[in-house]
BABA-389220 format. One record per residue: residue in three letters; x, y, z of N, C-alpha, C in turn. Coordinates in pm, whole numbers, padded with zeros to 5 digits, always signed. Example, Ala and Ser with C-alpha at 12.3 -4.5 7.8 and 13.67 -1.06 7.14 Angstrom:
BEGIN
ALA+01319-00569+00780+01230-00450+00780+01320-00330+00780SER+01285-00225+00708+01367-00106+00714+01290+00003+00787
This chain:
BEGIN
MET+02624+01171+01228+02588+01162+01087+02644+01283+01012THR+02720+01257+00908+02773+01366+00827+02670+01409+00724ASP+02700+01520+00657+02607+01570+00556+02590+01471+00442ARG+02692+01385+00422+02685+01290+00310+02623+01158+00350THR+02606+01134+00477+02545+01009+00523+02395+01017+00503PRO+02336+00920+00432+02192+00929+00408+02111+00915+00537ALA+02015+01003+00554+01923+00994+00667+01813+00892+00640ALA+01786+00869+00512+01679+00776+00476+01712+00707+00345THR+01661+00586+00334+01660+00514+00207+01521+00529+00146ILE+01515+00581+00026+01388+00588-00047+01382+00467-00139VAL+01283+00384-00116+01266+00258-00188+01160+00276-00296ILE+01197+00243-00420+01103+00252-00531+01099+00117-00603ALA+00986+00048-00595+00965-00073-00673+00899-00032-00804ALA+00958-00072-00915+00910-00025-01045+00883-00141-01139PHE+00767-00138-01201+00733-00239-01302+00665-00168-01418ASN+00729-00175-01535+00678-00107-01656+00638+00037-01624ALA+00732+00109-01566+00705+00244-01517+00777+00351-01599GLN+00803+00324-01725+00883+00418-01805+00819+00556-01816ASP+00687+00564-01805+00620+00693-01821+00621+00777-01694THR+00651+00715-01581+00640+00787-01453+00766+00786-01369ILE+00858+00694-01395+00973+00677-01307+01062+00801-01304GLY+01071+00873-01414+01154+00993-01417+01106+01098-01320ALA+00974+01122-01315+00919+01221-01223+00933+01174-01079ALA+00910+01046-01054+00925+00993-00918+01068+01011-00869LEU+01165+00975-00954+01306+00989-00917+01345+01135-00898ALA+01295+01222-00982+01327+01364-00968+01280+01417-00833SER+01162+01374-00789+01112+01420-00660+01193+01361-00545ALA+01241+01238-00560+01325+01178-00457+01461+01248-00450LEU+01516+01281-00566+01646+01349-00570+01638+01492-00518ALA+01520+01551-00520+01503+01689-00475+01487+01700-00323GLN+01490+01588-00250+01470+01594-00106+01580+01678-00038THR+01541+01758+00058+01637+01840+00132+01718+01756+00229ALA+01665+01644+00274+01741+01552+00358+01834+01470+00270PRO+01953+01432+00321+02039+01342+00243+01977+01203+00235VAL+01962+01153+00115+01895+01025+00096+01974+00937+00000GLU+01956+00806+00016+01996+00711-00087+01867+00659-00149ILE+01871+00636-00279+01752+00595-00352+01781+00461-00418VAL+01701+00361-00382+01719+00228-00439+01596+00194-00522VAL+01617+00181-00652+01509+00143-00744+01525-00005-00777VAL+01419-00081-00757+01421-00222-00794+01327-00240-00913ASP+01387-00270-01028+01308-00296-01148+01258-00439-01142ASP+01126-00453-01130+01065-00584-01108+01038-00654-01241ALA+01146-00675-01318+01139-00744-01447+01049-00671-01546SER+01070-00540-01557+00992-00461-01653+01021-00504-01795ARG+00920-00483-01882+00935-00515-02023+00948-00388-02107ASP+00965-00275-02042+00977-00150-02115+01112-00085-02083ALA+01121+00045-02095+01250+00115-02080+01276+00165-01938THR+01209+00109-01840+01226+00155-01701+01372+00153-01659SER+01440+00041-01677+01580+00030-01634+01670+00128-01709THR+01647+00143-01836+01729+00235-01916+01718+00377-01862ILE+01597+00419-01828+01576+00554-01774+01647+00570-01640VAL+01632+00470-01552+01695+00478-01420+01847+00478-01433GLU+01900+00395-01520+02045+00391-01541+02099+00527-01585ALA+02029+00592-01674+02073+00723-01722+02075+00825-01609ILE+01974+00820-01522+01969+00913-01410+02078+00880-01309ALA+02101+00750-01285+02202+00708-01187+02343+00750-01227LYS+02369+00762-01357+02501+00807-01402+02530+00950-01358GLN+02425+01028-01340+02439+01167-01298+02416+01185-01148ALA+02361+01083-01082+02326+01094-00940+02382+00972-00866PRO+02496+00986-00799+02559+00871-00734+02478+00811-00619ASN+02378+00882-00568+02297+00826-00460+02179+00745-00510VAL+02174+00722-00642+02070+00638-00701+02130+00504-00741ARG+02067+00396-00698+02112+00262-00737+01996+00185-00800LEU+02029+00107-00900+01930+00024-00967+01959-00123-00942LEU+01857-00195-00898+01864-00340-00884+01758-00400-00975ARG+01789-00514-01035+01694-00577-01126+01652-00714-01074GLN+01523-00741-01082+01470-00873-01050+01472-00958-01178ASP+01509-01086-01162+01512-01175-01277+01372-01208-01328CYS+01276-01212-01236+01137-01235-01275+01049-01148-01188ASN+00931-01119-01238+00840-01032-01165+00791-01102-01038ALA+00820-01041-00924+00784-01102-00795+00692-01013-00713GLY+00656-00896-00765+00565-00808-00693+00638-00706-00607PRO+00566-00601-00565+00629-00492-00492+00686-00532-00356ALA+00625-00628-00288+00675-00669-00157+00817-00724-00167ALA+00837-00817-00260+00970-00875-00278+01071-00770-00323ALA+01028-00680-00411+01118-00575-00459+01159-00483-00345ARG+01066-00444-00262+01098-00356-00149+01188-00425-00049ASN+01163-00554-00023+01250-00626+00069+01393-00628+00019ARG+01410-00648-00110+01545-00650-00165+01613-00514-00148ALA+01538-00407-00169+01594-00273-00152+01633-00248-00007ILE+01548-00290+00085+01578-00271+00227+01706-00345+00266GLU+01718-00469+00220+01835-00549+00255+01963-00492+00196SER+01953-00420+00088+02073-00369+00022+02107-00225+00065SER+02037-00174+00164+02058-00035+00207+02087-00030+00356THR+02126+00088+00403+02170+00096+00543+02117+00216+00620ALA+02050+00310+00557+02008+00432+00625+01914+00400+00742PRO+01913+00484+00845+01833+00455+00965+01683+00468+00946TRP+01641+00535+00841+01498+00547+00812+01471+00496+00671ILE+01354+00437+00652+01314+00382+00523+01184+00449+00480ALA+01179+00493+00356+01058+00555+00302+01027+00491+00168VAL+00902+00459+00145+00860+00398+00019+00795+00504-00068LEU+00835+00505-00195+00774+00591-00295+00729+00504-00410ASP+00601+00507-00442+00554+00431-00558+00607+00494-00685ALA+00630+00411-00786+00695+00458-00909+00610+00554-00991ASP+00482+00567-00957+00397+00662-01030+00352+00778-00942ASP+00419+00796-00826+00386+00906-00736+00504+01002-00723ILE+00484+01115-00655+00591+01212-00633+00581+01267-00491MET+00692+01331-00447+00698+01390-00313+00747+01533-00321ALA+00703+01615-00225+00755+01750-00211+00897+01745-00155PRO+00982+01843-00187+01124+01837-00149+01152+01823+00000GLY+01071+01885+00086+01102+01881+00229+01035+01768+00305ARG+00966+01679+00234+00883+01580+00304+00964+01488+00395ILE+01068+01426+00344+01142+01328+00423+01207+01395+00545ALA+01268+01511+00526+01332+01581+00638+01231+01614+00746GLN+01114+01663+00707+01012+01701+00805+00959+01580+00881LEU+00935+01470+00809+00882+01351+00876+00984+01291+00973ILE+01110+01284+00931+01211+01227+01020+01228+01313+01145ALA+01234+01444+01126+01250+01532+01242+01135+01516+01340ARG+01015+01506+01286+00899+01492+01375+00894+01354+01440ALA+00927+01251+01365+00928+01116+01420+01029+01103+01534GLU+01147+01162+01514+01249+01155+01619+01210+01238+01740ALA+01149+01353+01717+01106+01438+01829+00996+01370+01910GLU+00909+01293+01843+00797+01227+01911+00830+01083+01950ASP+00953+01038+01924+00998+00902+01955+00906+00798+01890LEU+00882+00815+01760+00796+00724+01685+00880+00627+01603ASP+00826+00510+01579+00890+00411+01491+00839+00425+01347PHE+00715+00471+01332+00653+00495+01202+00582+00630+01209LEU+00601+00710+01107+00524+00834+01097+00478+00850+00953ALA+00347+00852+00935+00287+00870+00803+00220+01006+00797ASP+00232+01071+00684+00153+01191+00659+00036+01154+00570ASP-00076+01219+00592-00194+01192+00511-00160+01219+00364ILE-00194+01125+00279-00161+01135+00137-00261+01225+00065GLU-00210+01304-00028-00297+01380-00116-00308+01307-00249LYS-00427+01312-00307-00451+01244-00434-00491+01346-00540GLY-00432+01333-00657-00462+01426-00764-00361+01413-00875HIS-00338+01523-00947-00241+01523-01057-00152+01645-01041PRO-00022+01632-01071+00071+01744-01051+00030+01872-01124ASP-00039+01858-01237-00078+01976-01314-00206+02042-01265ASP-00276+01977-01173-00401+02032-01124-00377+02138-01017ASP-00477+02219-00993-00475+02315-00883-00465+02238-00752PRO-00363+02267-00667-00350+02194-00541-00478+02195-00457ALA-00558+02300-00469-00681+02309-00392-00782+02202-00433SER-00764+02144-00553-00858+02044-00601-00822+01903-00554ARG-00708+01888-00488-00666+01756-00444-00749+01709-00324THR-00763+01579-00313-00834+01521-00199-00735+01448-00110ARG-00771+01431+00015-00685+01360+00109-00734+01217+00127LEU-00641+01129+00155-00674+00988+00170-00757+00962+00295TRP-00710+01012+00410-00770+00971+00537-00867+01073+00594SER-00827+01196+00604-00912+01295+00669-00926+01419+00582ASP-01047+01469+00572-01071+01590+00494-01043+01717+00574THR-01012+01702+00701-00982+01816+00787-00849+01793+00859ALA-00795+01899+00919-00667+01888+00989-00678+01791+01106ILE-00573+01711+01125-00574+01610+01232-00461+01630+01333GLY-00366+01721+01303-00253+01737+01394-00166+01613+01391LEU-00152+01547+01505-00078+01421+01512-00163+01320+01587LEU-00197+01211+01520-00275+01104+01582-00184+00987+01613ARG-00198+00931+01732-00129+00805+01766-00221+00690+01727ILE-00168+00599+01647-00248+00490+01591-00209+00359+01658ASP-00309+00286+01710-00280+00153+01765-00323+00047+01663ALA-00298-00080+01697-00322-00188+01601-00469-00196+01561ALA-00560-00189+01659-00702-00202+01628-00750-00088+01539THR-00706+00035+01571-00747+00150+01491-00696+00137+01347PHE-00570+00093+01334-00514+00079+01200-00587-00029+01120ILE-00609-00144+01180-00674-00253+01107-00815-00213+01065ARG-00889-00148+01156-01023-00102+01120-01017+00008+01014GLY-00905+00081+01009-00887+00183+00907-00864+00125+00769ASN-00861-00008+00759-00845-00074+00630-00972-00148+00587LEU-01080-00124+00660-01209-00179+00618-01274-00081+00520ALA-01315-00131+00406-01379-00044+00308-01517-00001+00355THR-01581-00081+00440-01713-00050+00491-01712+00083+00565GLY-01798+00174+00523-01810+00301+00592-01725+00412+00532ARG-01611+00380+00470-01525+00482+00413-01514+00470+00261GLY-01548+00354+00210-01537+00334+00065-01400+00282+00026GLU-01391+00225-00091-01267+00170-00142-01164+00281-00166ARG-01037+00244-00158-00924+00332-00192-00899+00441-00088ARG-00957+00429+00032-00928+00524+00138-00872+00453+00262GLU-00822+00333+00243-00771+00255+00355-00637+00309+00405MET-00613+00291+00534-00487+00334+00595-00366+00261+00537GLY-00389+00145+00481-00278+00070+00422-00212+00138+00305PHE-00277+00239+00248-00217+00313+00137-00116+00417+00186LEU-00111+00443+00317-00018+00542+00370+00127+00499+00344LYS+00217+00597+00337+00358+00571+00309+00444+00634+00421PRO+00451+00569+00537+00526+00629+00648+00677+00618+00630VAL+00749+00703+00701+00891+00675+00723+00896+00571+00833MET+00986+00473+00818+00993+00360+00910+01133+00351+00970ARG+01138+00333+01099+01267+00323+01167+01327+00185+01142ARG+01442+00182+01077+01505+00054+01043+01534-00029+01168ALA+01574+00036+01275+01610-00039+01397+01491-00120+01447PHE+01371-00066+01437+01253-00142+01480+01230-00262+01388LEU+01237-00239+01258+01218-00350+01164+01320-00460+01186ASP+01446-00422+01204+01551-00522+01222+01538-00595+01356ARG+01500-00520+01460+01489-00582+01592+01384-00693+01592HIS+01278-00675+01512+01170-00773+01508+01174-00859+01382ALA+01282-00848+01304+01296-00924+01179+01173-00905+01091LEU+01128-00781+01081+01009-00749+01004+01044-00710+00861ARG+00977-00773+00768+00987-00736+00628+00849-00754+00565TYR+00836-00713+00440+00708-00729+00372+00677-00878+00356GLY+00549-00912+00369+00506-01050+00354+00483-01088+00210PRO+00456-01217+00184+00441-01267+00046+00304-01234-00013LEU+00279-01105-00036+00150-01060-00085+00167-00979-00213ARG+00068-00987-00299+00065-00904-00420-00027-00783-00402LEU-00109-00787-00301-00199-00677-00268-00204-00667-00116GLY-00204-00544-00063-00214-00527+00081-00086-00553+00156GLU+00029-00551+00085+00156-00577+00153+00189-00469+00256ASP+00148-00345+00230+00171-00238+00327+00085-00259+00451TYR-00043-00287+00431-00133-00317+00543-00074-00425+00632ASP-00029-00533+00571+00023-00647+00646+00147-00608+00729LEU+00239-00534+00669+00360-00495+00740+00328-00402+00856TYR+00249-00298+00832+00220-00201+00937+00140-00265+01050ALA+00044-00352+01015-00037-00416+01119+00048-00505+01208ARG+00138-00584+01147+00226-00669+01228+00317-00584+01317ALA+00368-00473+01262+00453-00386+01343+00376-00331+01463LEU+00252-00291+01442+00172-00237+01552+00142-00343+01656ILE+00113-00464+01613+00090-00573+01707+00215-00597+01791LEU+00331-00577+01731+00458-00596+01802+00498-00474+01885GLY+00414-00371+01886+00440-00258+01974+00496-00133+01909ALA+00492-00124+01778+00545-00006+01712+00468+00119+01754ARG+00541+00229+01769+00478+00359+01795+00454+00424+01659PHE+00327+00441+01624+00286+00481+01490+00207+00611+01497GLY+00250+00710+01421+00179+00837+01417+00129+00869+01277LEU+00020+00945+01273-00036+00994+01147-00055+01144+01160CYS-00001+01220+01064-00010+01365+01070-00067+01420+00939ASP-00084+01550+00936-00135+01615+00816-00033+01606+00702PRO-00074+01632+00579+00014+01613+00463+00144+01692+00472HIS+00253+01624+00432+00383+01688+00415+00430+01678+00271GLY+00342+01636+00180+00378+01645+00039+00390+01515-00037TYR+00322+01408+00007+00318+01287-00076+00196+01298-00165LEU+00218+01298-00297+00109+01308-00393+00093+01174-00464ALA-00020+01108-00438-00056+00987-00512-00121+01032-00642VAL-00050+01011-00750-00097+01061-00880-00208+00970-00931VAL-00324+01029-00950-00441+00952-00994-00431+00925-01144ARG-00430+00796-01179-00422+00755-01320-00525+00647-01346ALA-00585+00652-01463-00688+00554-01498-00630+00414-01511ASP-00500+00404-01546-00439+00273-01572-00353+00225-01457SER-00377+00274-01336-00297+00235-01221-00306+00085-01198LEU-00190+00020-01177-00188-00124-01154-00257-00162-01024SER-00251-00071-00924-00310-00103-00795-00462-00100-00800GLY-00519-00051-00909-00664-00043-00919-00729-00173-00964SER-00652-00270-01009-00706-00398-01053-00618-00510-00999HIS-00680-00625-00969-00603-00733-00912-00677-00865-00932PRO-00605-00977-00930-00667-01107-00949-00739-01155-00823THR-00820-01258-00842-00903-01310-00733-00820-01359-00614PHE-00708-01422-00639-00635-01489-00530-00582-01393-00424VAL-00570-01263-00457-00511-01172-00358-00597-01162-00233HIS-00729-01180-00248-00815-01174-00130-00791-01295-00039ALA-00770-01413-00099-00737-01531-00019-00603-01511+00051ASP-00507-01449-00017-00377-01423+00045-00391-01330+00165LEU-00478-01229+00154-00499-01138+00266-00568-01209+00383MET-00658-01301+00353-00719-01381+00459-00613-01462+00534GLU-00518-01518+00459-00410-01594+00522-00321-01503+00605ALA-00296-01382+00556-00217-01286+00634-00286-01253+00765ASP-00418-01233+00760-00493-01206+00884-00486-01326+00978ASP-00493-01449+00923-00481-01568+01006-00347-01572+01077ARG-00241-01535+01006-00108-01534+01069-00104-01432+01182MET-00166-01317+01160-00166-01215+01267-00255-01258+01384LEU-00363-01327+01356-00449-01376+01464-00377-01476+01552ALA-00273-01539+01500-00195-01635+01578-00080-01570+01655MET-00059-01439+01635+00050-01371+01704+00017-01352+01851PRO+00116-01369+01939+00090-01345+02083+00074-01197+02112GLY+00004-01168+02220-00008-01030+02265-00116-00949+02199LEU-00204-01013+02122-00313-00939+02057-00411-00887+02162THR-00449-00762+02151-00557-00711+02235-00690-00763+02183ARG-00792-00758+02267-00925-00802+02224-00972-00717+02106GLU-00946-00585+02114-00990-00496+02007-00920-00528+01875ALA-00789-00557+01880-00716-00590+01758-00764-00723+01701ARG-00795-00819+01787-00844-00949+01740-00978-00932+01668LEU-01068-00856+01726-01197-00834+01663-01182-00761+01530ALA-01091-00663+01526-01068-00590+01402-01013-00681+01293LEU-00920-00770+01330-00865-00865+01233-00973-00959+01181GLN-01060-01004+01270-01167-01094+01227-01261-01023+01129ASP-01289-00896+01155-01375-00820+01062-01305-00798+00928HIS-01176-00770+00932-01100-00750+00808-01096-00879+00727ARG-01075-00990+00795-01072-01119+00726-01207-01149+00663LEU-01315-01122+00736-01449-01148+00684-01476-01062+00560GLU-01434-00936+00563-01456-00850+00447-01388-00907+00323HIS-01265-00957+00339-01196-01012+00223-01248-01151+00186HIS-01304-01224+00283-01368-01351+00249-01487-01324+00155LYS-01564-01221+00186-01678-01185+00101-01631-01146-00039LYS-01525-01065-00044-01473-01021-00174-01420-01140-00253TRP-01351-01231-00184-01292-01349-00251-01401-01436-00312VAL-01505-01464-00236-01611-01551-00287-01685-01484-00403TRP-01710-01354-00393-01775-01282-00502-01693-01288-00629ARG-01562-01268-00616-01475-01276-00734-01469-01418-00790ARG-01471-01518-00702-01473-01657-00749-01601-01686-00828LEU-01713-01632-00781-01839-01652-00853-01832-01587-00991ILE-01779-01465-00998-01766-01398-01127-01678-01479-01221ASP-01565-01529-01168-01474-01610-01250-01545-01735-01302ALA-01621-01801-01212-01688-01925-01251-01793-01899-01359VAL-01869-01791-01346-01971-01757-01447-01904-01724-01579ARG-01798-01644-01574-01728-01605-01697-01670-01727-01767GLU-01623-01824-01689-01561-01944-01747-01662-02055-01772ARG-01791-02026-01751-01899-02122-01774-01878-02251-01694ARG-01859-02233-01564-01843-02347-01473-01956-02340-01370PRO-02075-02390-01404-02191-02375-01315-02174-02444-01180ILE-02109-02560-01177-02093-02631-01050-02003-02549-00957ALA-01895-02492-01013-01807-02408-00932-01882-02284-00882ALA-01969-02230-00966-02047-02113-00926-02139-02147-00809LEU-02208-02260-00817-02296-02301-00707-02216-02329-00580GLY-02094-02381-00598-02010-02412-00483-01970-02290-00403CYS-01976-02172-00465-01941-02049-00393-02037-02021-00279PHE-02159-02078-00288-02257-02052-00182-02234-02141-00060ARG-02142-02238-00071-02106-02316+00047-02003-02235+00127ALA-02051-02142+00203-01966-02048+00276-02034-02013+00407PRO-01962-01954+00501-02026-01908+00624-02145-01818+00595VAL-02242-01818+00684-02368-01747+00661-02347-01600+00620PRO-02262-01523+00689-02245-01382+00648-02190-01369+00506VAL-02104-01463+00467-02044-01457+00332-02149-01495+00228ALA-02224-01603+00254-02327-01646+00159-02436-01539+00147PHE-02471-01474+00257-02572-01368+00252-02524-01251+00166GLU-02399-01211+00185-02344-01101+00106-02337-01138-00041LEU-02303-01263-00069-02297-01310-00208-02435-01302-00273SER-02538-01344-00200-02674-01338-00253-02717-01194-00275ARG-02682-01106-00183-02719-00966-00197-02650-00901-00317ASN-02519-00931-00334-02447-00878-00450-02507-00929-00580LEU-02542-01058-00580-02599-01118-00700-02732-01052-00735GLY-02814-01026-00632-02942-00960-00655-02925-00818-00706ALA-02830-00745-00647-02805-00608-00690-02755-00604-00834GLU-02669-00700-00869-02618-00704-01006-02731-00736-01104GLY-02820-00827-01064-02934-00858-01150-03023-00737-01172LEU-03046-00660-01067-03128-00540-01081-03062-00437-01171ARG-02930-00422-01160-02858-00328-01247-02872-00368-01393ARG-02856-00497-01419-02867-00544-01559-03008-00525-01612LEU-03107-00551-01525-03246-00534-01567-03273-00387-01599GLY-03219-00297-01515-03237-00154-01538-03176-00110-01669ARG-03056-00162-01698-02990-00126-01825-03072-00176-01943ARG-03129-00296-01930-03207-00353-02040-03335-00271-02063LEU-03402-00232-01953-03525-00155-01967-03497-00018-02029ARG-03384+00043-01992-03351+00174-02048-03318+00166-02196SER-03265+00052-02238-03226+00037-02379-03345+00001-02468ASP-03455-00046-02406-03573-00086-02486-03653+00037-02531
């Protein structure tokens, strides 16, 4: 590999990211490792493409691809992967940034440890804040290097016990292209949880996956983040993704149980969201139909409904 040959492809899927894409690209261009950067504009309606084009004129290792219609981050990332050639692939969200040495450090460590995926624990915060005020996604203490198997990873995506927004699926590992190509692995047809689905399938297929302490990926906390809100159907899509993985050969008993628990968690979320939709749309029969579900799902639905009723009653009493 020559100094000009990219060690990694940095993939950025961007949708209406005009306010953040410049900072994301600047952090990608600042990497000490030689990189190619592929930005896929997912049919933005703002100036995202214009900003990327202007940067690409000054940076030959930046390429812009445009989607004709919005297809979601999974499809955008797949297109970027197919159009690139570097031996390692790294994903950067269009509203996040990276420290300059991150890619070089992760690749060196992944190659030294013979890993197919290596993720560093993500830090969450804002670039202007004191670094000491940032929080970590997975562990609040040093972890060194953890080897992650399929069952551990899948259970690391259950909100139960850790709370929302701390799932392992939010990690952004460097990925060995040779492993992805050997198994014909790409992102699945999901609008939410596409990272979880890809990493879980890779682990079931035998990927060597490591998790280490932070090397400089900053998930910028924003009130208007697109990943913070999603439509009801995404939970059904994740249930289908789990069903596909449950049908894969070679599943360990632990991985199968973890997948079943993950599927059940999203079944509960799906039915709860369907009930909310039915009430909002004044469809009482559809709302009652939500209770025709497996016992654990119907029980959770009743509990959520009771808790919501108590919250509303409390608000009413306080306002009187």
